[in-house]
N, C-alpha and C positions, 0 to 999 in steps of 0.2 A: 184530833190535831194536830200538822205538820209543825216543825221546827217553822219560830214567829208567828205562827196562827192564832196564839194567844195573843200576844202583842199587839195584832194588826185589830182584831176583833176590840179590844180596851180602846185603841187609836181611833177607832172608827164609831163607838160607842163617845169618846169625850166630846169629836165634831160634832155630832148630830146632837148632842144638850147645847155646843154654843151657838148652833143655830135655831135651835131653841129657845134661844138667854134663861138658860135653867139653869146656868153652870153657874156655882157657889163654889166658894173658898173650900168647902170642904168637901164640895165634890171633886173640887182640884184635888186637894190633899189627897183624896180615898181614887183618885185614877193615876197619880203620881204615884202612889203607894203601890198599886196590882200593876201598873206599869212597870216598875222596878222590880215587883218581884216576879212579872212574865219574863221582865230583858234577863234575869237573876236563873232561871231556868231555862230560857233559851240559850243563855252563855252555857251553861253546866253542862246543856247537850251536846251545844256544838264543840264545847272544850274534850267533850268525851268523844264524841265522835270523831274529831281530829286526833286525838290521844288514836283512836282505836287505829285509824289511819294508818299514824305512824309506826305501830307498834307491827300491823298487819304488812305496811313498806318493809320495817326492819326484818319481819321475817324472811318476807320478801326475797328483799338483799342477801339473807343470811342464805337464805335457800340457794339462790344464785350464786353466791360466793364459793358453797360448799360443792354446788354442782361442777363449778369453772374448775372447782380444785380436784375434782374427785374426775375431769374431764382429761384434765392436763395428768395428770396420776398414768391416768388409763395408756394418753398418749403416749407415754415416755415409757412406762411396762411395753406398749408395743412393740418402739422402736428399739427395745434392748431384749426383748423378742427377735423382731427381725433380723437384728446384728448378729444372736446366737444364730439363727438360720440359715443368715450368709457364709457366718465362719465353718459350718460346715461343709460348704462347696470348695471346691477349686476354685483356684482365680479363675478371672477371667478370660485368659486367654496364658495358655501353657501347653508343653510338650512335653509327650511321651514320648520317649525313642522316636523316632522318626514323623509321628503320629503329630500335626498340629491340632489345636485346639481353639474355638471361641464360643461360644456362649453368651447366650443373652438371657436372664430370668427377672422375668417380672409380675411379682404377685401381686394378684387384687389389690391387696391394700397392703399393710405394713409387713405381714408376714401370709403364706399360703400355702396354699397344698400338694405345690408341686416339688418334686428334691430330686437332684439326682447325682451320682459318686463315680468315680475311679478307679478300680480295684488292682493292683499290679499283681498278680499270679508271679511273675518271676524275668526275670531277662526278656524283656520281646514279648512279653505276652499279655493280657491284658483282657479285664471286665469291665464292662460300662451299663449302669443302670437308670433308668429313667422312670419316676413313679408319679402316677397322679391321681391325691387322693381324691374323693367325692366331698364336694362342701370348698368354704373358702373359709379364712380369717383363722382364729386363733385356733379352734376347735380343730381344723383340718391341720393345720399346722404343726399341733399337738402328733396327730394323727402320724405325721410323717417322720415327727421325731420314731416313734415308737418303729412306723414300717423302716427305717433303715437301720436301727440298732438289730431288729428281727433278720433282715434281710441279709447283712453282711453275716453275718452269723454263715448263714449257705456259701453266698458269694464266691467267699476262701475257701470253699472245701473244693478237692478235685471232684465232683461230679460235675455232670451234665449239666448244661443250662435247663433246659427242660424238668430237671429234676430237685435244680433248685428252688425252682414256681408249683410243685409239686407240694415239697417238704415246707415251704416258706407258706403256701397257702393253708395247710392243715394245723400250723401251729398259729395262724392267724383266724380261723375261724377258732378253734378251741379257747383261744385268749380273750380275743376283740372285737367278735361279732356281736354280741349281748349290745356294742355301742353303735350299734347301727351304721360301721361305716364300710366302705367299699374302694378298693382301688383299682386300677391300670398300669401294666409295669411292662416295658421292653428294655431287656437284656440284648446285651451285646458281649461277644471272644472275639480276641483280633490274636492271631497269633502272626506277629511279623517274620517270624523264622518258614515256617510252613503256609504261610503267606493262605491263612486260609482265614473266613470271619465265621461268626455261627450265630444265630439271630433267633432266641424266645419272646413268646409277648404273651401275657392272658390281658385280651379284652381291650389291646393298644390299639391305635389308630397305623394306619400302613405307613410303614418306615420311607427312605427314600435311600439308596445305595448308588451313586456314578462308579463305575466298576471299569477302569480303561476311558472306554469309548463308550460305552452300554449302561443304561439306566435301566433300577432292577426296584422292585417294589419288596420291601422288605418285610414278609408277612408268615405268621405264624399262627393255627389258631391254636385259641386256650381262653375260657370262660375268665370273665372279674375275678380278683380275686375277689373271695368274703363271701362268693354265692355258695357254694359245695364242698364238703370232703372227696367225693367222688371228680371232681375236676380233673380232668389231664390235659399235660403241656405236649407241643411237642418243640424239636429245635429243625432249625434248616440251615444248611451249611454250604456255605461259595467256597472256587478260589478266587484270591484277588490278584488281579493284576498289581504291576510294580506302580500305576498311581492310581489311586482311591481318593473320595469324597464320601464321609454317612452324612446322612442328617436325622437327627432324632426330638422330638417336639412331641408334647402336649397339645391336646387338641383344642387348646385355649388361642393357639397362634391361628387355626382357619376359621375361628367362630366368630370374627367380625363382622360387624352387617355397615353397609352404606348407607346413606341418606334417601334412596332410592328403593334402602328394602335388600338390596343384593350381598349375598351370604359370600364375605373372602373365601373361603370352601376349601376342599383339598385338591381339587381342579385346579383351581390361581396360585395354589402353594406351589404343586407341582410343575405349572408353567413357570413359574416366578424362579424356584429354585433349578430347576432346568437351564434357566436363561441365564443364572447368574454363578452358576456353580463351577465356570473356572476362574471365580475372583478368590482372594484370600477367607481363609473360614473368618478372618475378622471383619469384613466387607462385606462376605455375606451375611451375617448377622444383625449388622446398620444396613444394610439394603433391605430385608425383610419386615425389619422394624418402620424402614423409612416409605413401604409402603403400605404398610400396616395402619400408619397411622393420617398415609393420606385418602386410604380407603374407606375407614370409619367413618360411622355420625354423630357420635357422643364423646364427649369432654374423657370421660374415663372407660375402662377397657372389660371387657363381660365376664374375664375368666382369667385365671393364671395364666401365666405365656412362660415357656422353657422353648429354646432349643440350641442344643448344642451339635453343632460342626468339626467333624472331624476331618482334616484333609492328610494323604502323606504321599511321598515319590520318592518310593524306596529307591530308583535310579541316581536320584539327587538330593540325600540326605541335606535337610537343613538344620537350624540351629536357634531356637529362641531360650525361651524361660520355663524349666524343666519341669517336671509334676514332683 
C-alpha cells in the first residue's frame, strides 16, 4: 500500500460498520487505535520522505554551490591566463622606426591559439611572426606559449627566414609532436635601410602587401609545422617602395559565415583590404572588424582572429608610440 492507504482502509471500514449499525464503543476505540497507529506510521513515512527530500535538496544545493564556485574560479583563472597571453603581445597601436602598426586580436574564448610578435634585429630592421595553432581555448593557448618560446630562439639568429622554419619545425616535432598539435606560421623580415621585404610561410594562408600602387600576394611554399622533419621551406624577397602596407592575419578573419551561408572568405577579405588600404592601420583594423560583425550570422565568432597591419611612408616619416 502507498502512503495513507492504511488509514483510508480503516476509515472505509468504520464508515461501513456505521451504515450497518454494528458500531460499538469497543469497535470505535479499536478503530481509533488503529487509525492512530496508521496515522503515526504514515506520519513517519511522510517525515522520512520530507527529510530525505530535504537532504537531497541540501546535497543538490551544495553540489550547485560547489559547481558555481568551481566555475567562478575557472573563469577567474581563464581571465588571468588571458591577461598573461595579451601581455606577451605588443600594444594595439605602436611604431617601429617609420612603420606604424595596428592589431586586432580576438580569441574565441578568454584565451586562444593565435599569437604574434615583433623581433627588432638592429636599427631599421625587424622580423614579425604570426602563429595560428590548431584548436582553441586553454590547450591551444598553452601551445602558443611553447611555440613563442621555441620560435624566438631562432628569430633572433642571423639565419634566413626559411631556415628559421626548418630548424623550428625539427625542434617542434622532436619535443611536441606527441601532443598532437600543429601550427601555421607567417614570417616577415623588413629592412628599411635596404628597402627589402622577405616573406616565409609554413602552411599559412596567402598574406597581402600593397607596395606603392601595386598589390602583391605574399606566398611561399611550406607545409604546416609538425607534419614531417623532412618538410622544406622557402623565402621570397621583394624590393619595397617608399610607401607600403602589409597585412598579416590568421584564417579566422575570413571564416565567418553570413545568414544565407556565404563565407566571408579570402576573396571578400582581399577586396575589402584593397578598398581600405589607404586608411591608417588602426582604421583598417576597425573597418575589418565592423565588416565581419555585419557579415557574420552567429552571436559568437567561429575561430580565433588575428589581424596585424603595418604601414610606412619612408618619404614622410611619422611619429607615434614607439615599440
